[in-house]
N, C-alpha and C positions, 0 to 999 in steps of 0.2 A: 504494499498500500505508499503510496505516495502521501508525503506531507506537504501541507500549502507554507510549512513554516521552511521547506527546500529550498522556495526561491523569494526574492529580496530584490528591491529595486524596479529596476524597468520589466525585468519579467514577472514581478508579481504585480504592478500595477498593468501587465497587456492581461493575467490571467485577469484579474478582476475587474479589468473596463472591458473586457470583449462581450459578456455579457448583454450588457447597456445599449453596445454599437450594434448588436446585432438584432436587438429591438427596435433600435431606430429606425434601420434597415430594412425591417421586416412592415416597420409603422410606413413606410413612405414608396413599398413597392408596388402598392396598387393603383397610385400615381392619383387619388381624389384629396381635393379638400376639403375635407368634410368635420365639424369640429365632432359630432356625435360621433363618426366611424371613430375617429381619433382616440375620444375616450373610452369608448369601447375596447381598443385595442391594447390601451394604456393600461387599462384595467384587466386587460386578461393576460399579457405581460407581468403584471404586477402577481399575480394570482399564481401564475408560473416561478417566478423567483422565489413568493411565499414557500410554495410547496416541495423546492427544490430543497428548503431550509431542511425536510426530512426524508430527501433523496435516501436512497440505498445504496449508492455508492458514497464513500466517507468525504472522497476529494470534493466531488460535486456538493456536498453539504456541506465542507469546510467552506469552499468559494462562497456560496450563498451565504452562509452565515455571516462571516468577513463581510459581505456587503451590507450586510443589516446591520452591524456593528459600527461599520464604520458611516454608517446613516445614507448609502448610496442605495435608496429604493428606487426601482423604476416608475414609479408615480411621482417621487421627487425630483427628480432630474428630469424629466418632460413638460416643461409648464409650457409649454407654446409648441405650436405647430410644426415637426421637423420636414419642411416640403423640400428637401434640398435631396438632387438625384444622388448626391455627393454618398452621403448616405449608405448608399447601397455598394458603393465603392468600396468607401471605409470599412463596412461590414464584412466584405468577403475579405477584404486582404488581412484584416485583425485576426476574424476567425480561422486564417490558413496559417499565419504568425502563431496564432496561439495555441493550435492543434499541433504543430510542427514543434514547438517548444515544449509541450507534455511531450508526443511521440519520442524525441530525445531524448528527455530529463526524468520522465514519469513512466510508471508501470503501464504496459499496455493496455488494462483494464480501465486505469483511470482515465488515460487519453480518451479512449475509445467512449468513456461516461461522460466525458467532459463533451466531446463534438456531438453526441445524443441530444444532451440538453440544450446546447446552443442550437440544432435544427430543430428540436421541442419548441424552445422559446417562439420563433420565427412560424412554427405552425400553428400553433396555437394560436398568436396573433393574426396569421393570417386568414385562419377559419373563424374568428371571432364576429366579422362581418361578412355578412352576405351582399353582394352588390351586383348592378345590372349591368354585363359588359356589354350587350348589345342595345343597350338603349332601351326607351321607355316601356318598348311592349316585350322585350326579351323577358326569360325569366331569371330567377336571381341566381346566381351559382356561389357557392362557399367559396371560392378562392377565384381571383381575377386570375386574368392573363398574366398580368406583370404579377402578383405575388407566384406564382404556379414557376415564370422563369428564375423570379432569385431563390425559390426553396430549391430548384433544381440546381443553379451556380453554389449556391451553400452547401448542397449534399456532395457535391462535386469536389470543393474546396475541402472538406472535412472528410476527403474519403469514404461518403457513402454511397 
């Protein structure tokens, strides 16, 4: 088992900041600027962060607990709508960097659990709001095309 205390400085910051960055990337992936949808997505992300504090993997649990201790809760960090497509690019880069770091310096099970958690955060957010992709008369879809592309790219970066 990998201890979170084995990481310090920039490496620790990378591991702790990446879940929030992935959350922001998932929020902007649908391309819509809707305050109600934003609130639903942030709420879904915050629930996933809280659930991770009881995660079966001790490393993921330690990351989530440390986030809570340092006061970095998903809902606190996102007080304004992050409508910058750069958030998706940053999320993909940072997720790749964080999982590469863990694959190099942590147990394989911990690296896999962390990668799965990042993908779960993005998936829960994507599924939290149904949208009409095709216009007014189209039926609602659980995951928009933009979100599907982001999830696929994230899964690829994470080696899933």
